[in-house]
N, C-alpha and C positions, 0 to 999 in steps of 0.2 A: 218310686218317687225320688226325684233328684234331690241331692243334698244342697242346702243353700250355699251360694257363692259368697266370697268376701264382699262383693259389691252389694249383695242382698242384705248382708248383716250390718251395713253402715246405717247410722242414724240419718233420718231425713234432714236436709239442710234447714236451718232456722231462718225464717224470713227476715228476722231482725238482724241476725249475723250477716246474711247475704247483702242486705242494704248497707251495713257498715263496711263490708268488704268493697262494694262498688264505690262508696263514698271515699274510702281510703285510696282506692286506685285512681279515682278522678283527682284527688288531692295530690297524689304523686305526679300525675301527668301535668297538673296545673303548676306545681312547683318547678318541674323541668322546663315548661314553657316560660315561666317567669324568669328562670335563671338564664335561658337563652335570650330573652328580651332585655335582661339587665346587662348582659355582656357588652353589647354595642355602646350602651350608655357609659359603662365603666371605661371602655376603651376611649370613647370621646372625651370624657372628663380628664383622664390621665394625659391624653394627647394635648389638650388645652393647657394643662399645668406644665407639661414638659416644654411646650412651645414658648410659654412665657419665660420659663427658666432659661431656655436657649437664647431668647432675645436679650435677656438681662446679661447673660454670659458674653455675648458678642459685644455689647456696649461697654461692659466693664473692661474687657480685654483691650478694646480700641482706646478707651479713655486712659489707660495706664501710662503709656509713654509713646513717643514718636514711632510710627511704624507705617507700613504700606496700607494699613487699614484707614489711616487718615493722611492722605498724601500731602496735604498742606502743612503738616507738622514736619519739623526738621530736628536733627540732633541739636539740643540746646534751645530749641524754640517749640514749646508746646504749652502755651499759657493756660492757666486754669479756666479762663473765660471760654476758651475753645474746647478744652477737654471735658468740661462739664462737672457736675457735682458727684458723679460716680467714680471719679478718679481715686486710685489708691486702695481699692477693695481687694484686688487679686494681683499683687505685684509680681508673682512668679510665673504667670501664665503667658507672658509675651517675650520670652527669651529666644532670640534667633529668628532670622528671616524665614528660613525654610520651615522650621517648626511651627511658626505662626501661620504660614501659608497653608500648611496641612491641617492645622487645628481649625482655622476659619472655614476652610473648604469642607471639612467633615461636619462642622456645625451646620453649614448651609444645607448639605445633603440630608442630615438628620432632621433639621427643621422642616424641610420640604416634605419628607415622609410623614412627619407628625401633622403637618398641615393637611395632607390628604386624609389622614385618619380623622382629624378634627372636623372637617367640613362634611365628610360622608356620614358621620355619626351625630352631627349637630342637631338634626331633627328629632333625635331620641333623647336629647337633654333638655333640661329646663333652659329656656331662652336666656335667663339672667346669667347663666354660667358663660355662655358664648359672649354676651355683652360685656361681662366682667373681664374676660380674657382680651377682648378687643380694646377695651379702655386701658388695661394694664400695659399692653405692648405699645400703645400710642404714647402713654406717659414715659415709658422706658426710652423710646426713640426720640421723644421730645428732649430728653436729658442727654442725648448722645452727642459726641463730637461729630463733625461732618465726615461721613463714612465714604471712603473709596473714590470720591470725586470732589472737584473744587468749584463746581458750577455756582454754588451759593455766593461765593465771593466775586464771581464774574457779574452776577446780578447786582451786587452792591457796588462794584466798581463802575459798571455802566451808568448806574444812577448818579454816582458822585461825579462822573464825567460831565453830565448835563447840568446838575444843580450847582456844584462847587466850581467847576472849571469852564462852564459855558460851551462844552463840546458836544456836538450831536453824535450819539453813539451809532447812528445809522450811516453817518458819512465820515466819521473820524475813528481811526483805530486807537485802541487804548495806549499803544506805544507812544503816542504823541501827547498824552497828558503828563503833568508833572510827576516824576517818578517818586517824589517824596510823599505823595498821597498815601495814607495808611492802608488803603485798600489795594494799591497797585501791586505790592509784593505778595499779596495773598491771592491775587487773580493770576490767570495764566493764558487766556485767549487775547494776548496783547496785539496780535496782528490780524484779528478777525473783527469785522464790523458786526454789531450786535445781531444775532439770529433770533432774538426773543421778540414776542409780539408786543405791539405798542401799548396795549392796556397793561400788560405786566411791567413794561418798562416805566410807565407812569406810576405804577405802584412802587417800584424801586425808587423813583424820584421822591415819592412821599415819605420814604423811610430815611432819607439822607439826614434830616435834622437830628435823628437819634444817635448818629455816629456809627462807626463800623461795628463795634461790639453789640450795641443794642439792636442794630439793624439785623445782625445775624440771628439773634434770639427772637426778634420779632417775626422774621421770616419763618423760623421753625414753629413758632406758636400759631401763626396764621395757617401754615400748611397742615399742622396737626388738627386744628379746628375744621379746616376745609375737608380733610379726610373723614373726620367723624360725621360732618354734615352730609357728605356723600353717602356714607354707610346708612345714615338715617333715611335718606331718600331711597336707597336700595331696599331697605326694610319695607318702606311704604309701597314701593313698586311691586315687591314680591307678594304683599298682601292683596294688592289689586289684581294680580295675576293668579292668585290662588296657590302660590308656591310657599315653601317653608321660609319665612323671613330669616330665621336664625342660620339656616344652611346657606342662604344667599349672602348674608353678611359675612359669615365665616369664609366663604369662597373668595370674597373680595378683600376683606379686611385683615385676614391672617396669613396671607401669602408672604413668605419670608423674602422673596425677591423684592416685593414692594416695600416691605418694612425696612429692610436693610439698605437697598439701593434707591428707594424712592423717598420714604420719610427720613431714613437715616442720613441720606445724602442731600436732602432738602431740595428736591426738584419741583419746578413749577408745573409739571404735568398733573400734580395732585390738585392744584387750583383749577387748571383747565378742566379736569374730569368732573369737578363739582358742577360746573355749568352744563356739561354734556349730560350728566345723569339728571340734572334738573329738567333739561329739555325732554328726556325720556319720561320722567314722571308727569310732566305737564301734558305730553301727548297721550299718556295712559289715562289721565284725568279727562281729557277730551273724549276718550272712548272710541276714537276713530281707528287707530291702527290694529288693536287687538280685541275690540268689541268687549271692553270690560263692562260687566253688568252693573246696573245701579248708578251709572254716571248721568248726571243731569245734562241733557242736550243743550240747555240754555247757556251753560258756561263753556261749552266746547270751543266756540270761536275764540273766546278770550284766552283759554288755555293753549290753543294752537298758536295764537299770536305771541303769547309769552314764551312758548317753546322756541319759536323762531328767533326771538330776541336772545334767549339763553344760549342757543347754539352759536349764534354769531358772536356773542360775547366770548365764548370759549375759543373761537377762531382768532379773535383779537388777542387772546392770551398766548395761544400756540396754534400755528397753522395746521397742525396734524388733524385737528378736529374737523377740518373742512372735508375730509374724505367721506364722512357719513352724511354730509349735507344733501346730496342727491337722493339718498334713501329716505331721509326724514321728509324731504319735500314731496316725494311721491306718495307717502303713506299718510300724510297729514291732511288737514283741511287746508288745501293749497293756498287759497287766497289769504286766509288769516295768518298762516305761517309766513307767507311772503311779506305781508304787511309788518309783522313783528320783526322779521329778520332785516328787512330793508330799513325800518325805522332805527333799529339798533345800529345797523351798519353806517347809516348817515351820521348819527350822533357820535359814534366812536371814530368814524373816519375823519370828521371835522376836528375832533380833539387830537387825533394823531397828526393831521396836517399842521395844526397850530403848534403842536409841540415839536414835531420832527421834520416838517416839510413833507413834500410828496415823495417820501422814501419808504421802502418796504424792508422788513427784516431780511438779513443776509443769509437765508437758508441755503442758497445755491452753493456758496463756498464750502459750507459744512457738508453738504451732500456730495461734494467731490472727494471727500476723505473716505478711506476704506478701512473697515474693521477686518483684521486678519481672519477671524473665525466667523465673520458674517456669512449669511447664506449665499449672496451673490459671489463673494470671493471664493467660497468653497466650491461653488458651481464652476467658476473659472478654472480652479485647480483640477477638478474632476474632468473637465474638457481638455486638459492639457495646455491651457493658456497661461499658466503661471499665476493666476489670480484673476481679478475682475478687470477685464479689458473694456474698452469702449463698446465693443460689439456685445459682450456679455451684459454690460449695463443697459444697453438698448433693448436686448432681449428680455431682461428682467422687468424693465419699465413697461414694455409692451404687454407682458403677461399680467402685470399689475393693473393696467388699464382694462384689460379683458375681464379680470376678476371683479373689478368695480362695476363694470357694465352688467355682468351676469348677476351679481348680487342685487343691483338695483332692479333688474327685470324680475327676479324672483320675489323681491319685496313687493313690487307693484302687483304681481299676479296673485300672491298669497300674502295678504296683509298681516296675517298672524305670524308670518316668518320674518318680520322686519328686524327683530332683535338679532336673530341668527344671521341675517344678511349683513347687518351692521358689523357684527363680530367677524364675519368672513372678510369684509372689506378691510377692517383694521389688521387682521392677521396677514392679509395680502400686503398691506403697507409695510408692516414690520419685516416680512420676508423679503421685500424688495429693496430695503434700505441698505445703502453701501456703508453708512456710518450708523452702526447699531449700538444700542445701549440696553441693558437688561430691564430697567424699569419701564420700558415701553410696553411691557406686558400689561401694565395697568390699564392701558387704553381698552383692552379686550375684556377684562375680568367682569365688569358689571353686565355686559351684554351676554357673556357666557353663563353667568350666574342666573340671569332672568330668562334665558332662552329655554324652550322645551327640549332642545336637542342634547342628549347625553353624549352623542358623538362629538359635538362641538366642545363640550367640557373636557372630553378626553384629549382632543387636539390641543386645547389650551394648556392642559397639564403637560402634554408632551413638549409643547413650545417652551414652557417654563423649565422643564428638565434640561432642554438644550441650552437655554440661556444660563442656567447655573453652571453647566459643564463648560460653556464658552468663556465665562467671566470669573469663576473662582480663581484665586491666585495659585492654586496647585496645578491648574491645567497646563501652563507652559512647561512645568517639570514633567508632566505626564506625556505630553506630545513629544517632548525631547527624548523621553525614554523609549518611545516607539518609533523614533527616527522620522517623525513627521513635523516639519517646520515650515508652516505656511508663510513665515516672515523672512525666509531666506532666499526666495526667488528674486530675480532682478526687478520684476514688476513690483513685488512687495517692498523692496528697498526704495523704489520711486515713491510709492504710497507713503512710506514712513517719512521720507524727506518732505513731502507736501504737508504732512501733519506738523513736523518740527518747524516749518516756516511760519505756522500760525501760533504755535504754543512755544514761546521762548521769551 
């Protein structure tokens, strides 16, 4: 008879103890899963907090003293009304031009990385945290001095030309107005007829009774409110489309390029975009382009009509919005959309003719200017032309027209892809512009946020990274270090001279 083995001598497993073991094992697995699920939320929350801190740091540094961050400021001239209430908090952080250039550039790069982390994890956070971060950065940039650009004072100056001096900004250059006007020395497009849309120019007329200082802060307030209203519409659009509203709002409203160079620099693109996104929302309510469930057909024609009016209103603020007009027309209830667009166009056109005569914004002169690190100029350099020649400009313009046609055809054939097609058209516009500005990325963001295409969002992020590299103040030092100077060619010198003819 065989002797019992060690296995045979073991006590039989207790059913109670076995159940407890399995329960403990499941608990350990559940804890591990819970920990893995909490990590993205923690990363998202910390990214939001760090992004708000970075925004505050940018504004506090810019508000401290005259620097390249606020070009309108000068040694001995940086009044408190311009610097804002955050002046004097960190006096030691803005010593030296190069140090400030590197610091600001590093902050922009870090904030862009934080922005990517924030919106990719926003869906795992409580929505109120994202909303709180969006509100915080909007308040911060509402209190900032005018960052990096001087356009806000050109808005004010063109308004004062018409109301105070009786000069039509579409037919008279600012150089011909009295130079003792308080807005003249703050503006810089003295030899450029106004490129701004007539509706926005009428808005600047309405601000003139406030004076220069109050007009400046009124524009900042209106743009901040318009931006928040746009984000509220993005939220509602995302819900109609079954997307994460918090992620969509974070993608649009936390982008540091838009915060610093859009809101911080007080550009009218923010106001234009409100009416563009309003048109998107109204088309979604109509239920036609993306077949949104639960939309009452009875209100569809009215929504399409209002969408047409909203988009035409955006065009009268800034002509760039006209690029997506063919796509919207193709995917909407065409008759109602046309009725709304034509109605708004007639009303706004009559108002424009009464105020300014039969004159259009002077976008042609501005489009002749060339940004050294703009894509057309880089293409000209790559082709050995020394920059953007007339032939390169013609080629890029042709490619842009082709892109618009392809986008419109795709939108017509696949109505669910109209948001993606609109984003592609706007990206093509940005890529084709000779005179490029970083905040133009704002045009694309709502469409990329609401689109089904992850590839589109990736392309939008890549475009944003390029714009940061092209426009942060450390870039000239970097390109000089690698012996690449796109502004040193004979053609670039001609381009620079053309710019200086308008800005003096």
